[in-house]
C-alpha positions as CSV (number, residue, x, y, z in Angstrom):
1,M,-8.2,48.3,-18.7
2,K,-8.9,51.8,-17.4
3,S,-7.4,51.0,-13.9
4,I,-4.3,49.6,-15.6
5,L,-3.9,52.7,-17.6
6,Q,-4.4,54.9,-14.6
7,C,-1.8,52.8,-12.7
8,C,0.7,53.2,-15.6
9,A,0.1,57.0,-15.7
10,L,0.8,57.3,-12.0
11,M,3.9,55.1,-12.3
12,V,5.2,57.5,-15.0
13,L,4.3,60.4,-12.7
14,L,6.3,59.0,-9.8
15,V,9.2,58.2,-12.0
16,A,9.2,61.9,-13.1
17,L,9.4,62.9,-9.4
18,T,12.4,60.8,-8.6
19,P,15.5,62.8,-7.5
20,A,16.8,65.2,-10.1
21,L,20.3,66.3,-9.3
22,F,20.3,69.3,-11.8
23,S,24.0,68.5,-12.3
24,Q,24.8,69.1,-8.7
25,Q,26.6,66.5,-6.6
26,R,25.2,64.7,-3.6
27,N,27.0,65.8,-0.5
28,Y,28.2,62.9,1.8
29,D,29.6,65.3,4.4
30,P,27.0,68.1,4.1
31,P,26.6,71.4,5.9
32,P,23.2,72.1,7.6
33,M,20.1,72.6,5.4
34,M,17.5,75.2,6.1
35,I,13.8,75.6,5.3
36,D,13.3,79.3,5.9
37,V,11.3,80.8,3.0
38,G,8.0,80.8,4.9
39,N,6.8,81.7,8.3
40,F,8.7,78.8,9.9
41,N,12.4,78.2,10.2
42,L,13.6,74.6,10.3
43,S,17.3,73.6,10.4
44,M,18.3,70.1,9.6
45,N,21.8,68.8,10.3
46,K,22.8,65.2,9.9
47,L,25.4,65.6,12.7
48,N,22.7,66.7,15.2
49,G,20.0,64.1,14.6
50,E,20.2,61.0,16.8
51,G,18.7,58.8,14.1
52,G,19.8,60.5,10.9
53,L,17.7,63.3,9.3
54,Q,14.6,61.1,9.0
55,S,14.4,60.3,12.7
56,Q,15.2,63.4,14.6
57,F,15.2,64.3,18.3
58,S,15.0,67.9,19.3
59,W,15.2,69.2,22.8
60,M,15.8,72.8,21.8
61,L,18.6,75.1,22.9
62,T,16.8,75.6,26.1
63,G,16.8,71.9,27.0
64,K,19.3,69.1,27.4
65,D,22.2,68.4,25.1
66,P,22.0,71.7,23.0
67,Q,24.7,70.3,20.7
68,K,22.0,67.8,19.5
69,T,19.4,70.4,18.8
70,E,17.3,70.7,15.6
71,L,15.4,74.0,15.6
72,F,11.8,74.5,14.5
73,Y,10.6,78.0,14.8
74,W,7.1,79.2,14.1
75,P,6.6,82.0,13.4
76,Q,10.2,83.2,12.8
77,D,9.9,86.6,14.4
78,R,8.5,85.8,17.9
79,W,10.7,85.3,20.9
80,Q,11.3,81.6,21.8
81,S,8.8,80.4,19.2
82,N,10.9,77.3,18.8
83,M,8.9,74.2,19.4
84,L,9.9,70.8,20.7
85,F,10.4,68.9,17.4
86,Q,10.7,65.2,16.9
87,I,10.4,62.8,13.9
88,L,9.8,59.2,14.9
89,N,9.6,56.3,12.4
90,P,9.2,53.1,14.5
91,L,8.5,50.6,11.7
92,V,6.3,47.8,13.0
93,L,6.8,44.2,11.8
94,D,4.2,41.4,11.8
95,E,4.6,38.3,13.9
96,N,7.2,36.9,11.4
97,G,9.6,39.6,12.2
98,I,12.8,40.0,10.1
99,I,15.9,38.0,9.5
100,D,19.0,40.1,10.5
101,E,22.4,40.1,8.8
102,F,23.5,37.1,11.0
103,G,20.6,34.9,9.9
104,V,18.7,35.4,13.2
105,R,14.9,36.1,13.1
106,Q,14.1,39.2,15.2
107,P,10.6,39.9,16.3
108,M,11.0,43.6,16.8
109,Y,14.4,44.9,17.9
110,T,17.7,44.2,16.2
111,R,20.0,46.8,17.7
112,G,19.9,49.9,19.8
113,G,17.5,48.5,22.4
114,A,14.5,50.6,21.4
115,L,12.0,50.7,18.6
116,T,13.1,54.1,17.2
117,N,14.3,53.1,13.7
118,P,17.7,54.7,14.1
119,G,19.8,55.1,11.1
120,T,22.5,57.1,9.3
121,T,22.2,59.7,6.7
122,D,24.0,58.6,3.5
123,W,23.9,61.9,1.6
124,S,21.9,65.1,1.5
125,M,21.3,68.1,-0.7
126,E,19.5,71.5,-0.6
127,V,18.4,73.3,-3.8
128,R,16.8,76.7,-4.0
129,R,15.1,78.6,-6.8
130,Y,17.1,81.7,-5.7
131,R,20.1,82.0,-3.4
132,P,19.5,83.5,0.0
133,P,19.8,87.3,0.0
134,D,23.0,89.0,1.3
135,I,22.4,91.0,4.5
136,V,24.9,93.7,5.6
137,V,24.6,95.8,8.7
138,D,27.1,98.6,9.2
139,G,29.6,96.9,6.8
140,V,29.3,93.5,8.4
141,Q,27.9,90.8,6.1
142,L,25.7,88.6,8.3
143,N,25.1,85.6,6.1
144,P,28.0,83.3,5.0
145,P,28.4,82.4,1.3
146,Y,25.7,80.0,0.1
147,R,27.1,76.5,0.0
148,W,24.3,74.6,-1.7
149,Y,22.7,74.8,-5.1
150,V,20.4,77.1,-7.1
151,D,18.0,75.9,-9.9
152,P,15.6,78.5,-11.4
153,T,13.4,75.8,-12.7
154,L,12.6,74.3,-9.3
155,K,8.9,73.6,-8.7
156,S,9.1,75.0,-5.2
157,D,11.2,77.6,-3.5
158,I,13.3,75.1,-1.6
159,K,13.8,71.4,-2.0
160,I,15.7,69.4,0.5
161,E,16.7,65.8,-0.4
162,F,18.5,63.1,1.6
163,E,18.7,59.4,2.0
164,D,18.9,57.5,5.3
165,I,19.9,53.9,5.9
166,C,17.5,52.6,8.6
167,N,19.8,49.8,9.7
168,Q,17.3,47.9,11.9
169,F,15.3,46.9,9.0
170,G,17.6,47.3,5.9
171,I,15.5,50.2,4.6
172,R,16.9,53.0,2.5
173,S,14.6,56.0,2.8
174,H,14.7,58.7,0.2
175,V,13.1,62.0,1.5
176,E,12.2,65.1,-0.4
177,I,10.9,68.2,1.4
178,Y,9.2,71.1,-0.5
179,A,8.7,74.6,0.9
180,F,7.2,77.7,-0.5
181,S,7.5,81.5,-0.2
182,N,3.9,82.1,-1.4
183,P,2.2,83.6,1.7
184,K,-0.7,81.2,1.3
185,F,1.7,78.3,1.8
186,A,4.1,80.0,4.3
187,D,2.9,77.9,7.2
188,C,3.5,74.4,5.8
189,F,5.9,72.1,3.9
190,I,5.6,68.8,2.1
191,W,7.4,65.7,3.2
192,K,7.7,62.9,0.6
193,A,9.4,59.6,1.7
194,T,10.1,56.6,-0.4
195,H,11.2,53.5,1.6
196,K,13.1,50.9,-0.4
197,F,14.0,47.4,1.0
198,T,17.6,47.3,0.0
199,G,18.8,45.2,3.0
200,E,21.6,47.7,3.8
201,V,22.6,48.0,7.4
202,K,25.5,50.4,6.7
203,R,26.2,53.2,4.4
204,P,28.0,52.1,1.2
205,L,31.1,54.0,2.3
206,E,31.2,52.0,5.5
207,A,30.1,48.5,4.3
208,T,32.9,46.0,4.0
209,T,31.5,42.5,4.2
210,S,28.5,40.4,3.3
211,K,27.3,40.8,6.9
212,D,26.6,44.5,6.1
213,T,23.4,43.6,4.3
214,L,20.3,41.5,5.2
215,P,19.6,38.2,3.4
216,D,16.9,38.0,0.7
217,Q,13.4,37.8,2.2
218,T,10.0,39.3,2.3
219,I,8.8,41.4,5.2
220,K,5.3,42.6,6.2
221,F,5.0,45.8,8.2
222,W,3.1,48.9,9.2
223,W,4.9,52.3,9.0
224,P,4.0,54.7,11.8
225,V,5.3,58.3,11.6
226,A,5.0,61.0,14.3
227,F,6.0,64.6,13.8
228,S,5.8,65.7,17.4
229,F,5.7,69.3,18.6
230,G,5.4,71.1,21.9
231,P,4.3,74.7,21.5
232,S,6.0,76.8,22.7
233,K,9.1,77.5,24.7
234,A,8.2,81.2,25.2
235,G,4.9,80.1,26.8
236,E,6.6,77.7,29.1
237,Y,9.0,80.4,30.2
238,S,6.3,83.0,30.7
239,T,4.1,80.6,32.7
240,F,6.4,78.9,35.1
241,G,9.8,80.7,34.6
242,G,11.7,77.9,32.9
243,F,11.7,75.4,30.1
244,S,10.2,71.9,30.2
245,F,12.0,69.0,28.5
246,E,9.5,66.9,26.5
247,A,6.3,68.9,26.0
248,E,4.9,67.7,29.3
249,D,2.0,70.0,29.3
250,D,0.7,69.3,25.7
251,L,-2.0,67.0,24.4
252,D,-2.3,65.4,21.0
253,S,-5.4,64.4,19.0
254,W,-6.7,64.2,15.4
255,I,-9.5,65.4,13.1
256,V,-10.7,64.3,9.6
257,R,-12.3,66.7,7.1
258,P,-13.0,66.5,3.4
259,S,-10.7,68.6,1.2
260,E,-12.2,71.8,-0.1
261,L,-9.4,72.5,-2.6
262,V,-8.7,69.1,-4.2
263,K,-11.7,67.2,-5.4
264,N,-10.4,65.3,-8.4
265,R,-8.4,62.7,-6.5
266,T,-9.3,59.4,-4.9
267,R,-8.3,60.8,-1.5
268,D,-11.2,63.1,-0.7
269,S,-10.5,63.7,3.0
270,L,-7.5,64.7,5.2
271,Y,-6.7,62.9,8.4
272,I,-4.8,65.5,10.5
273,A,-2.8,64.8,13.7
274,Y,-2.2,67.8,15.9
275,Y,-0.8,69.0,19.3
276,Y,-1.9,71.8,21.6
277,D,-0.9,73.4,24.9
278,S,-2.8,72.0,27.9
279,I,-2.6,72.3,31.7
280,Y,0.8,72.0,33.4
281,Q,0.0,70.3,36.7
282,Q,2.6,72.2,38.7
283,A,1.6,75.7,37.4
284,Q,1.1,78.4,40.0
285,V,-2.2,80.1,40.5
286,F,-2.7,83.3,38.4
287,T,-3.8,86.5,40.0
288,N,-7.4,85.9,38.7
289,G,-7.6,82.8,40.8
290,S,-7.3,80.3,38.0
291,K,-4.7,77.6,37.7
292,D,-5.6,76.8,34.0
293,D,-2.4,77.7,32.1
294,S,-3.6,76.3,28.8
295,G,-2.3,78.5,26.0
296,D,0.4,79.7,28.5
297,P,-1.0,83.1,29.5
298,D,1.4,85.9,30.4
299,R,1.3,86.3,34.2
300,V,1.2,90.1,33.9
301,T,-1.2,90.7,30.9
302,G,-2.9,87.4,30.3
303,S,-1.9,87.4,26.6
304,L,-1.7,83.8,25.4
305,N,1.9,82.9,24.4
306,S,1.1,79.4,23.0
307,P,-1.9,79.5,20.7
308,Q,-0.1,77.5,18.1
309,I,-1.6,74.2,17.0
310,P,1.0,72.3,14.9
311,G,0.2,69.1,13.1
312,Y,0.5,67.0,9.9
313,A,-1.6,65.1,7.5
314,L,-1.2,62.1,5.1
315,L,-1.6,63.3,1.5
316,Y,-0.6,60.1,-0.4
317,A,0.2,56.4,0.3
318,S,1.1,53.8,-2.3
319,K,-1.4,50.9,-2.4
320,A,1.5,48.4,-2.8
321,Y,5.0,48.1,-4.0
322,N,3.6,47.4,-7.5
323,D,0.6,49.8,-7.4
324,V,1.3,53.5,-7.0
325,T,-2.3,54.4,-6.9
326,D,-3.2,56.5,-3.9
327,D,-4.7,54.2,-1.3
328,R,-7.8,56.0,0.1
329,K,-8.1,53.4,2.9
330,Q,-5.0,54.9,4.5
331,P,-4.2,55.8,7.2
332,Y,-4.6,52.5,8.9
333,S,-4.7,54.2,12.3
334,M,-3.7,57.3,14.2
335,P,-2.6,55.9,17.5
336,H,-1.3,57.8,20.6
337,A,1.8,57.0,22.6
338,S,4.2,58.8,24.9
339,I,8.0,58.9,25.0
340,T,8.4,58.1,28.7
341,L,5.6,55.5,29.1
342,D,5.9,53.7,25.7
343,L,9.0,54.5,23.7
344,W,11.5,54.3,26.6
345,G,9.2,52.7,29.2
346,R,8.2,49.4,27.5
347,R,9.9,46.5,25.8
348,D,6.9,44.1,25.4
349,V,5.6,43.0,22.1
350,G,2.4,44.8,22.8
351,L,4.3,48.0,22.0
352,L,4.0,46.9,18.3
353,Q,0.2,46.9,18.7
354,T,0.3,50.3,20.3
355,Y,2.1,51.9,17.4
356,R,0.0,49.9,14.9
357,G,-3.2,51.0,16.6
358,D,-4.4,47.5,17.4
359,D,-4.2,47.6,21.2
360,S,-6.9,48.6,23.7
361,R,-6.4,52.3,23.0
362,G,-7.9,51.8,19.6
363,R,-6.9,52.9,16.1
364,F,-8.2,56.5,16.4
365,P,-8.2,57.5,20.1
366,L,-8.8,61.1,21.0
367,D,-6.3,63.0,23.2
368,P,-5.1,60.9,26.2
369,V,-7.3,62.7,28.7
370,S,-10.5,62.5,26.7
371,A,-9.7,58.9,25.7
372,G,-9.3,58.0,29.4
373,L,-5.7,57.0,29.0
374,S,-4.5,59.6,31.5
375,T,-5.8,62.2,33.9
376,A,-3.2,64.7,32.8
377,P,-0.9,65.4,29.8
378,Q,1.9,62.8,29.5
379,K,5.5,63.8,29.0
380,G,6.6,63.3,25.4
381,P,3.3,63.0,23.5
382,M,3.4,61.2,20.2
383,R,0.6,61.1,17.7
384,F,1.3,58.7,14.9
385,I,-0.2,58.4,11.4
386,T,0.2,54.7,10.7
387,V,0.0,53.2,7.2
388,G,-0.1,49.6,6.2
389,P,0.2,46.7,6.1
390,Y,2.7,46.4,3.3
391,Q,4.9,43.7,1.9
392,L,8.4,44.4,0.5
393,T,10.7,41.8,-1.0
394,K,14.5,41.9,-1.4
395,N,15.9,39.5,-3.9
396,R,19.4,40.3,-5.0
397,A,19.6,37.6,-7.6
398,I,16.8,39.1,-9.7
399,G,17.6,42.7,-8.8
400,R,14.3,43.1,-6.9
401,Y,14.2,45.8,-4.2
402,D,10.6,46.8,-3.5
403,S,9.6,50.2,-2.3
404,V,6.6,52.3,-1.3
405,T,6.0,56.0,-1.1
406,F,4.2,58.2,1.5
407,V,3.6,62.0,1.4
408,Y,2.7,64.2,4.3
409,A,2.0,67.9,4.9
410,V,3.4,69.5,8.0
411,G,2.1,72.8,9.2
412,V,1.0,75.1,12.0
413,G,-2.3,76.8,12.7
414,S,-3.4,79.4,15.3
415,I,-6.2,81.8,16.1
416,G,-3.6,84.5,15.5
417,W,-1.6,86.7,17.8
418,K,-4.1,89.5,18.0
419,A,-6.9,87.1,19.0
420,A,-4.5,85.3,21.4
421,D,-3.8,88.7,23.1
422,S,-7.5,89.8,23.4
423,I,-8.8,86.4,24.5
424,G,-6.0,86.0,27.1
425,R,-6.7,89.5,28.5
426,L,-10.5,88.8,28.7
427,W,-9.7,85.6,30.6
428,F,-7.2,87.4,32.8
429,N,-9.8,90.0,33.8
430,K,-12.4,87.2,34.5
431,Q,-14.6,88.3,31.6
432,I,-14.5,84.7,30.1
433,T,-14.1,81.3,31.8
434,D,-11.3,78.8,31.6
435,Q,-13.5,76.7,29.3
436,E,-14.2,79.6,27.0
437,K,-10.5,80.5,26.8
438,D,-9.6,76.8,26.0
439,A,-12.3,76.5,23.4
440,W,-10.9,79.6,21.6
441,I,-7.4,78.1,21.5
442,L,-8.8,75.0,19.8
443,K,-10.3,77.1,17.1
444,G,-6.8,77.1,15.7
445,R,-7.5,73.6,14.4
446,D,-9.6,75.3,11.7
447,T,-6.5,77.3,10.6
448,L,-4.4,74.2,10.7
449,W,-6.8,72.3,8.5
450,R,-6.9,75.1,5.9
451,T,-3.1,75.3,6.0
452,L,-2.7,71.6,5.4
453,D,-5.4,71.6,2.7
454,R,-3.4,74.2,0.9
455,A,-0.4,71.9,1.1
456,N,-2.7,69.2,-0.3
457,W,-3.4,71.5,-3.2
458,A,0.3,72.3,-3.6
459,W,1.2,68.6,-3.7
460,D,-1.5,68.0,-6.3
461,R,0.2,70.5,-8.5
462,I,3.8,69.4,-7.9
463,S,2.9,65.8,-8.4
464,H,1.6,66.7,-11.9
465,G,4.8,68.6,-12.8
466,L,3.3,72.0,-12.1
467,T,4.5,74.9,-9.9
468,V,2.9,76.9,-7.1
469,P,2.6,80.6,-7.8
470,S,5.5,82.4,-6.2
471,P,6.2,86.0,-5.3
472,P,9.3,87.8,-6.5
473,P,12.5,86.9,-4.7
474,P,13.7,89.0,-1.8
475,P,16.5,91.5,-2.6
476,D,20.0,91.8,-1.1
477,I,19.9,94.4,1.7
478,S,22.3,96.8,3.4
479,V,21.6,98.8,6.6
480,T,23.9,101.6,7.8
481,S,23.7,103.6,11.0
482,G,24.1,107.3,10.5
483,P,23.9,110.7,12.2
484,D,20.2,111.0,13.3
485,Q,19.2,108.6,10.6
486,I,19.5,105.0,9.4
487,A,20.0,104.2,5.7
488,V,18.5,101.1,4.0
489,Q,19.6,100.0,0.5
490,W,18.7,97.0,-1.5
491,S,19.2,95.5,-5.0
492,Y,18.7,92.4,-7.1
493,P,21.8,90.6,-8.2
494,D,20.3,89.8,-11.6
495,P,17.6,91.5,-13.8
496,A,16.0,88.1,-14.2
497,Y,14.8,88.4,-10.6
498,Y,12.1,90.9,-11.8
499,K,10.5,88.1,-13.9
500,D,7.9,85.7,-12.6
501,P,9.6,82.4,-11.8
502,E,6.7,80.4,-13.5
503,T,5.9,82.4,-16.6
504,G,9.0,84.5,-17.2
505,T,7.0,87.6,-17.5
506,D,8.1,90.8,-15.7
507,D,5.4,91.3,-13.1
508,W,7.3,93.3,-10.4
509,Y,5.1,95.9,-8.7
510,A,6.7,97.5,-5.6
511,W,9.4,97.5,-2.9
512,R,8.4,97.6,0.8
513,V,10.5,98.4,3.8
514,Y,9.7,97.1,7.3
515,R,11.1,98.2,10.6
516,K,11.2,96.7,14.1
517,K,12.0,98.8,17.1
518,G,13.8,97.5,20.2
519,A,14.6,93.8,20.4
520,Y,15.0,91.6,17.4
521,Y,12.1,89.3,18.3
522,V,8.5,90.3,18.8
523,S,7.5,89.9,22.5
524,D,11.1,89.5,23.6
525,P,11.2,90.2,27.4
526,L,13.9,92.7,26.6
527,D,11.1,94.9,25.1
528,Q,9.5,95.1,28.5
529,R,6.0,94.4,27.1
530,S,6.2,97.3,24.7
531,A,4.1,95.4,22.1
532,A,6.5,96.6,19.4
533,Q,5.8,94.9,16.1
534,W,7.2,94.9,12.6
535,E,5.7,97.9,10.8
536,L,5.6,99.0,7.2
537,V,7.5,102.3,6.9
538,F,8.1,102.8,3.2
539,E,6.7,101.6,-0.2
540,T,7.5,102.6,-3.7
541,Q,6.4,101.4,-7.2
542,D,9.6,102.9,-8.7
543,R,11.9,99.9,-9.2
544,T,14.9,102.3,-9.5
545,K,14.2,103.6,-6.0
546,T,16.4,101.2,-4.0
547,S,17.1,103.2,-0.9
548,Y,15.3,104.6,2.1
549,V,16.6,107.0,4.7
550,D,14.8,106.6,8.0
551,K,14.7,109.8,10.0
552,T,11.7,109.0,12.1
553,I,13.8,107.3,14.8
554,Q,15.1,107.9,18.3
555,R,18.8,108.2,19.0
556,G,20.2,105.3,21.0
557,V,17.3,102.9,20.2
558,D,18.0,99.7,18.3
559,Y,16.2,99.2,14.9
560,Y,16.0,96.3,12.6
561,Y,14.9,96.4,8.9
562,A,13.6,94.1,6.2
563,V,12.8,94.7,2.5
564,T,10.3,92.8,0.4
565,A,9.2,92.8,-3.2
566,L,5.6,92.6,-4.4
567,D,4.4,91.4,-7.8
568,N,1.3,92.8,-9.6
569,G,-0.7,89.6,-9.5
570,T,-1.1,89.3,-13.3
571,Q,0.9,86.0,-13.4
572,N,-0.9,84.4,-10.5
573,T,-3.5,82.6,-12.6
574,S,-3.5,79.3,-10.9
575,G,-3.4,80.2,-7.2
576,L,-6.0,80.1,-4.5
577,D,-6.5,83.8,-4.9
578,V,-6.2,84.4,-8.7
579,G,-4.8,87.9,-9.5
580,V,-3.8,88.7,-5.9
581,K,-0.5,90.4,-5.5
582,L,2.1,88.2,-3.8
583,E,4.8,89.5,-1.5
584,S,8.2,88.0,-0.8
585,S,8.9,86.8,2.8
586,R,9.8,89.6,5.2
587,Y,11.8,87.0,7.2
588,A,14.3,86.5,4.4
589,T,16.0,90.0,4.6
590,R,15.7,90.8,8.3
591,S,18.8,92.7,9.5
592,Q,19.9,90.5,12.4
593,L,22.1,93.1,14.0
594,P,20.7,96.3,15.3
595,A,21.3,99.7,13.6
596,T,21.4,102.7,15.9
597,S,21.5,106.4,14.8
598,F,23.9,108.7,16.4
599,K,24.9,112.4,16.4
600,P,28.3,113.7,15.3
601,G,30.7,114.7,18.1
602,L,30.4,118.3,19.2
603,S,33.0,121.0,19.5
604,E,31.8,121.9,22.9
605,S,31.6,120.0,26.2
606,S,28.9,121.9,28.1
607,K,25.9,119.9,26.9
608,V,26.6,116.4,28.0
609,R,23.6,114.5,29.3
610,V,22.9,111.0,30.6
611,V,19.8,109.3,29.0
612,P,17.7,108.1,30.7
613,N,18.1,109.7,34.1
614,P,17.1,108.2,36.3
615,A,17.7,104.9,34.6
616,T,16.0,101.7,35.7
617,V,15.8,98.1,34.4
618,A,12.6,97.1,36.1
619,A,10.9,99.9,37.9
620,G,8.7,102.0,35.6
621,G,10.2,100.7,32.3
622,L,12.6,103.7,31.9
623,G,15.3,102.7,29.5
624,F,15.7,101.5,25.9
625,A,13.3,98.8,24.7
626,G,15.3,95.8,23.6
627,T,18.4,96.8,25.6
628,P,17.2,97.6,29.1
629,N,20.7,97.8,30.5
630,K,21.8,100.5,28.0
631,I,22.8,103.9,29.3
632,L,23.4,106.6,26.7
633,F,25.9,109.5,27.2
634,V,24.8,112.1,24.7
635,N,26.1,115.5,23.3
636,L,29.7,114.4,23.8
637,P,32.6,116.3,22.3
638,V,34.5,114.7,19.3
639,K,37.2,113.2,21.6
640,C,37.1,112.7,25.4
641,T,37.6,110.3,28.2
642,L,34.6,109.0,30.1
643,K,35.1,108.0,33.7
644,I,32.3,106.8,36.0
645,Y,32.4,107.0,39.8
646,T,30.0,106.3,42.6
647,E,28.7,109.2,44.7
648,T,31.4,108.4,47.3
649,G,34.2,108.6,44.7
650,D,34.8,104.8,44.0
651,F,36.0,104.2,40.5
652,V,33.6,102.2,38.3
653,R,34.6,102.4,34.6
654,S,36.9,104.3,32.2
655,I,36.0,104.7,28.5
656,V,38.0,106.4,25.7
657,H,35.5,108.0,23.3
658,Y,36.0,109.3,19.8
659,G,33.8,110.4,16.9
660,T,30.1,110.6,17.6
661,A,28.2,112.6,20.1
662,D,26.8,109.5,21.8
663,H,28.3,106.6,23.7
664,E,26.6,103.5,25.1
665,W,27.3,102.0,28.5
666,D,25.9,98.6,29.6
667,Q,26.1,99.4,33.3
668,R,29.1,97.1,33.8
669,T,32.3,97.9,35.6
670,D,35.8,97.4,34.3
671,D,35.6,93.9,35.9
672,N,32.5,93.2,33.8
673,Q,30.2,93.2,36.8
674,Y,26.8,95.0,36.8
675,V,26.7,98.0,39.0
676,T,24.2,98.4,41.9
677,S,21.5,100.9,42.4
678,G,22.7,104.3,43.5
679,I,23.9,107.8,42.5
680,Y,26.8,108.0,40.0
681,I,29.1,110.7,38.6
682,L,30.1,110.9,34.9
683,A,33.4,112.7,34.4
684,V,34.0,113.9,30.9
685,T,37.7,114.9,30.7
686,D,40.5,115.3,28.1
687,C,38.0,116.9,25.8
688,Q,38.8,118.0,22.3
689,G,36.7,119.5,19.5
690,L,36.7,118.8,15.7
691,N,39.9,120.7,15.1
692,G,41.7,119.3,18.1
693,E,41.0,122.3,20.3
694,N,40.9,121.7,24.0
695,L,37.5,121.9,25.7
696,D,36.4,122.2,29.3
697,N,35.8,119.1,31.5
698,Q,32.2,118.4,32.6
699,F,30.7,116.4,35.4
700,V,27.1,114.9,35.3
701,K,25.3,113.3,38.2
702,F,22.8,110.4,37.3
703,V,20.7,107.8,39.1
704,L,20.5,104.0,38.5
705,V,17.8,101.8,39.9
706,R,18.3,98.1,39.3
């Protein structure tokens, strides 16, 4: 009787978690959805996915077919932190196969020529606890009006919902994705998928005949899922000067560890699939004599560009269509496969056993090299978490459409960027071996495991109708360039923002202002290895103080800003660190356009200078971090004409200037071509002061080295 009561309780729980539309409408022609409240940034667009939102293929903007790109960035603020990102759901049938809409029994493929479970997104929806903040730089609003929905009672900061029709198998999949702004959960999100055997092979809007649905039947299957990653594009570029296509230097494997945070559930351990950067066979030898590019060391400093270890774990699996108890025997397997050798390279029935985990590779093989499957990383690694077997029945006459539910946590771990820098430099200087460097990278598995165990804790709360403690929402922000200063202002659109989203108590504590000098992204090559990071430049506990004037800046240099809010920790009674102050995401309010201070135009023309002089893009690093091609003409009169000539008198560029004492030049001619190295003359003519008085012309010689 006890097990029946437990089953009924869980059934009520899952019913409570079914889609709540909050009075919003499902969108059948939706705009892209974003998961961007944590350290990662994931965009999902039904028009980009090759198999609907549930089965995505992502080759990045640096790869092939950029118009079909889904972006996954971690962390958000590092240059080219986007990872190869794929979601594969190749449902595996037993030997009885499935009867298609034409009455033909199909063993494995029904359409499309490959076991990729392609489908079409029927509808989707994004809901947030707070709308995204407005960001304005020098009067330009950078973010468009928010087109989705807001629900202050949401149990997470973002919830994405969609339904796909997996037309090979007549499955309607309902997916819910939960993401959090709490810093403890900023590196993960939760993916809940309910697969219902409706028999649909087309969206309802497209279905016209009885042939658009499968006949009544019972199918037996295993459901493999692979969230595939390839860290990272910056590392690839740094190591071999370009971008690979399908994570061809990465390996995949798995670990299992007991949960430390959730001990009152049947599932006491987490099986985690993960990926990490390994050796690229065509990599050139480094100056230290090594060819081991694991972690993608920078070729000048040795700093590791790819310490990320992304992965995912199974948090919940139904025991059967009529038993929603979490099945602790799942996963059935965690098999390995590759895109080129398996997904696109095989059409034998044995491929079913590979995805199921019942071929010679075994159910839980290690990475392909350790398992003896390969001597080097394979292009397009896929590590599946396979659950099953399950039986689902479709019987229209009695209204029976069986379903099962699976929940996963997806996240990223790392030894951290400071450690990646120090370890890489030690290796670069021959102070540690290849093996020691590689062992350090794999320590990121510990961080990944802790990240996914936190997601496990978050799912335990959400599945019981509770929330995850959340920091205050980020404010709207405005950044304005000024004379020898940059002004930052911020505000909340509603006083309710000061109240804790879970308890309703005002627990606001402080505002914080952060600044990034140079390029927008950390470690952007434009910064010329300046190591510029985001830094805290201002904090106040006065909530009425909603502005900051930054005067500790350099004229002509680009600056970016972000503003966060901090709570006092009194309402964080159910978190992993009770009483700890929580801060809103710095990523949410970043000013995505640079602000640059200037000086008002002078009423004299005798002080004009060229900065830097000499100017160089590569030699010695002279120039402006983030914009190495920038030349700044300073101390200009209010109005003048700037003409640039070569030393021999050849005309290069003419610029009409008005207002400030500074003017930028990007080293391009009037024909938009970069100039060459040499000596140049700046002629400052037609000069006028503040009151329109005529001023003397001036001529300045400067040197460019490109």
